[in-house]
N, C-alpha and C positions, 0 to 999 in steps of 0.2 A: 688393420687399417687404422690410421690415426683419426682421432676425433676432430670433427669440424668445429670451427669457431662458434657456430650457433649452438652446438651441443655443449661446449664448454661454458658459454655464457648462460645457458639455462641452468647450469649447476651452481651458479653464484647464489641463487635463491635458497639452495640447500645448505649453505654454510650455517653452522649452529649459532653463531653470534651475529645478530643482525647489523650491529655496528660495523663489524669486519666485512660483512657482505656489502654494505653501502660503500665502504672504502674501496673495495675491489671494483665495484661498479664505477666509481670515480676514476680509478686507475685505468679501466677499460676506455672510458670516455677520453681521458687524457691521451692515451696511445692512439686512439682513432683520430683525434684532432691533430695530432702530430704527423699523421700520415704513415704510421707503422703498418707493415704488411700484416695480413691476416695470420700468417704463420707465426710471426713474432708476437703478435697479440695473444694468440692461442697458447704458445709456449709459456709466456709470462703469466697468463691467467691460470693455467693448470697448476703451476707451482704455487701461486698465491692462494688458490683455493685449497690445495693440499696442505699448505702451512696453516691456513685458518682452521681447517678441520683438525689438524694436529693440536692447535691451541685449545680447541673445544669451545663450549658455550660460555665459559666464565672468564676467559682472558681475551683482551683486545690486543691489536698489533702494538698499541702504545704501551702496553704493560711489559713488553719485552725490553729488558734493560741489560741483560747479560748475554755474553757470547755463548754460554752453555745452553741457553734456551733455543738458540738457532742450531747449534751443532747437534743437539739431541734430535732435532728433526732430520737434519742431514744424515745422521747415522742410521736412521730408519730406512733410508733410500738406497743403501749400498749393501752388497753381499759381503759376508765375512771372507777373509783371504783364502780359507780352505775351499770355498765354493767358486772363487774367482782367481785362479792362478795367473791369468793374463793381466790382472790389475785393471780391468775395465771399470772397476768401481771408482777409480780416480776421476775418470771422465764424467761419470754420473754425479759424483759429489760436486765437481766443479760446475757442472751444468746447473744444478739446483742452487749452488752458492751464488753464481752470477745473477740468476733470476731474482733471488731474494735481495741481493745487494741493490739491484736496479729498483726493485719495489720500495725498499726502505729509503733509498736516495730520493725517489719521487715523493714518498710520504712526508719526509722531513724537510725537503728543500723546494719542491715544486707544488705540492698540493695546496690548492686555494689561491695560487698566484696566477694571474692572467698574463699572457705574453703581450708585450706592447708592440 
């Protein structure tokens, strides 16, 4: 059974870096204000939380400057080709990539800006 939005939101406080946790909370508020569905919010928050946990307590989202820092995370979410002969890993990889792209686009382009 998939996790409910309330369960995912409660996990934001468990993110090891409190700055990242605050940014994720802002992202949640942004999506809610834009009228995003609960499922869309939930999927995006799960990926943002997983990535924040991957970064750990010492790195913030703003410290990510290289593509390899994101692909290292994406590589942890896919099975090796030997375990996935149907290549379902491509769908998983693209799912996480789309969610991270959305998050970083918001972080650098929309965060702190109010809609007029």
